[in-house]
C-alpha positions as CSV (number, residue, x, y, z in Angstrom):
1,M,205.3,81.6,-208.4
2,M,206.6,78.0,-208.9
3,A,208.2,77.9,-205.5
4,E,204.9,78.8,-203.8
5,N,202.9,76.2,-205.7
6,T,205.4,73.4,-205.0
7,K,205.6,74.3,-201.3
8,N,201.8,74.1,-200.9
9,T,201.6,70.8,-202.8
10,T,204.3,69.0,-200.8
11,D,203.3,70.4,-197.4
12,N,199.7,69.2,-197.5
13,A,200.4,65.5,-198.2
14,K,200.9,62.9,-195.4
15,M,203.3,60.1,-196.4
16,P,201.4,56.8,-196.7
17,E,202.8,53.8,-194.8
18,T,201.5,50.9,-197.0
19,W,201.1,50.3,-200.7
20,D,197.3,50.3,-200.3
21,E,197.4,53.7,-198.5
22,L,199.6,55.0,-201.3
23,K,197.2,54.0,-204.1
24,E,194.3,55.5,-202.2
25,Q,195.8,59.0,-202.4
26,P,194.4,61.1,-205.3
27,L,197.9,61.9,-206.6
28,F,198.5,58.1,-207.1
29,A,195.0,57.3,-208.6
30,G,195.7,54.9,-211.5
31,L,199.2,54.0,-210.3
32,P,200.0,50.8,-212.3
33,D,201.2,47.6,-210.8
34,M,204.9,47.7,-210.1
35,A,207.5,45.9,-208.0
36,K,206.8,47.0,-204.4
37,P,209.7,48.1,-202.3
38,Q,210.0,44.8,-200.4
39,E,210.0,42.9,-203.7
40,L,212.9,44.7,-205.4
41,N,215.7,42.4,-206.5
42,V,219.4,43.2,-206.0
43,A,219.8,45.1,-209.3
44,Q,216.6,47.1,-208.6
45,S,217.7,47.9,-205.1
46,A,221.0,49.1,-206.4
47,E,219.4,51.2,-209.1
48,F,216.9,52.7,-206.6
49,S,219.9,53.8,-204.5
50,V,221.4,55.6,-207.4
51,T,218.0,57.1,-208.3
52,W,217.6,58.2,-204.6
53,Q,221.0,59.8,-204.6
54,R,220.4,61.7,-207.8
55,I,217.0,63.0,-206.6
56,S,218.3,63.9,-203.1
57,E,221.2,65.9,-204.5
58,R,219.0,67.9,-206.9
59,N,216.3,68.3,-204.3
60,G,218.9,69.7,-201.8
61,K,219.9,72.2,-204.4
62,L,216.3,73.3,-204.9
63,G,216.0,73.7,-201.1
64,D,219.2,75.7,-201.0
65,M,217.8,78.0,-203.7
66,G,214.7,78.6,-201.6
67,L,212.2,76.7,-203.7
68,F,210.4,75.3,-200.6
69,G,210.2,78.7,-198.8
70,D,212.1,77.5,-195.8
71,D,213.2,81.0,-194.7
72,E,213.6,80.0,-191.1
73,A,215.6,76.9,-191.9
74,D,219.3,76.9,-191.0
75,K,221.0,78.0,-194.1
76,P,224.4,79.5,-194.8
77,K,224.4,83.3,-194.4
78,K,224.9,83.8,-198.2
79,K,222.0,81.9,-199.7
80,P,222.0,81.5,-203.5
81,K,219.3,83.5,-205.3
82,Y,216.3,81.6,-206.6
83,D,216.8,81.0,-210.3
84,E,213.7,79.8,-212.1
85,S,215.7,78.4,-215.1
86,E,218.0,76.4,-212.8
87,A,215.0,75.2,-210.7
88,V,213.2,73.9,-213.9
89,I,216.3,72.0,-215.0
90,L,216.8,70.4,-211.6
91,M,213.1,69.4,-211.4
92,A,213.3,68.0,-214.9
93,E,216.4,66.0,-214.0
94,I,214.6,64.6,-210.9
95,V,211.6,63.6,-213.0
96,Q,213.7,62.0,-215.7
97,Y,215.9,60.0,-213.3
98,A,212.8,58.8,-211.3
99,D,210.9,57.9,-214.5
100,M,213.8,55.8,-215.7
101,F,213.6,53.8,-212.5
102,Y,209.9,53.4,-212.1
103,R,209.4,52.6,-215.8
104,E,211.8,49.6,-215.3
105,I,209.9,48.2,-212.3
106,A,206.4,48.8,-213.7
107,A,204.6,45.6,-214.6
108,D,203.5,47.2,-217.9
109,E,205.5,50.1,-219.3
110,K,202.5,51.3,-221.4
111,Q,200.4,51.6,-218.2
112,W,203.2,53.7,-216.6
113,D,203.3,55.9,-219.7
114,E,199.5,56.3,-219.5
115,F,199.7,57.1,-215.7
116,T,202.4,59.8,-216.2
117,R,201.2,61.3,-219.6
118,G,199.8,64.8,-219.8
119,R,201.1,66.0,-216.4
120,T,202.9,69.3,-215.7
121,L,206.5,69.3,-214.6
122,E,205.4,70.4,-211.1
123,N,202.9,67.6,-210.8
124,L,205.4,65.0,-212.0
125,Y,208.0,66.4,-209.6
126,V,205.6,66.1,-206.6
127,L,204.4,62.7,-207.8
128,L,207.8,61.2,-208.3
129,V,209.5,62.7,-205.3
130,S,206.6,61.4,-203.1
131,L,206.8,58.0,-204.7
132,T,210.6,57.9,-204.2
133,T,210.2,58.9,-200.6
134,F,207.6,56.2,-200.1
135,Y,210.0,53.6,-201.6
136,S,212.9,54.9,-199.4
137,V,210.9,54.6,-196.2
138,A,209.4,51.2,-197.1
139,L,212.8,49.8,-198.1
140,G,214.2,51.0,-194.7
141,K,211.4,49.2,-192.9
142,S,211.8,46.1,-195.0
143,S,215.6,46.0,-194.3
144,A,215.1,46.6,-190.6
145,S,212.6,43.7,-190.4
146,K,215.1,41.2,-191.8
147,T,217.3,39.5,-189.2
148,R,220.8,38.3,-189.8
149,L,221.2,34.6,-189.4
150,E,224.0,33.7,-187.0
151,N,225.7,30.4,-186.5
152,A,224.9,28.5,-183.4
153,E,228.1,27.8,-181.4
């Protein structure tokens, strides 16, 4: 039941390319002001990398369990059985790790609390994985656009 709902929710969304496009999406209505990807300082960038790693590892485990319904995907022959309890724990860990990061970069922590309050675990999971994916893509673009200064010889 949960696997089907999560698959439908994540498959239908197109990843926004700009902050304004992100905030226009219904899922992100009321998103508070926060440091945008290209504005992250060194500590924030490092913390984002840790958050991304934690989320990616757990999301991979959810995928391996079959949460996303990727029956045709290349998987090992002996696929672990879907375990609702383990899936809930992995999703909760993803939500907690992401919340710790975004709470820190929100301009107003109370606004972040208001934005996230009263949501289901599934909704928070989709919201925070989507936001983290947006940050990851935007940071990659931001890094690629910077040029390295070289000494003239």
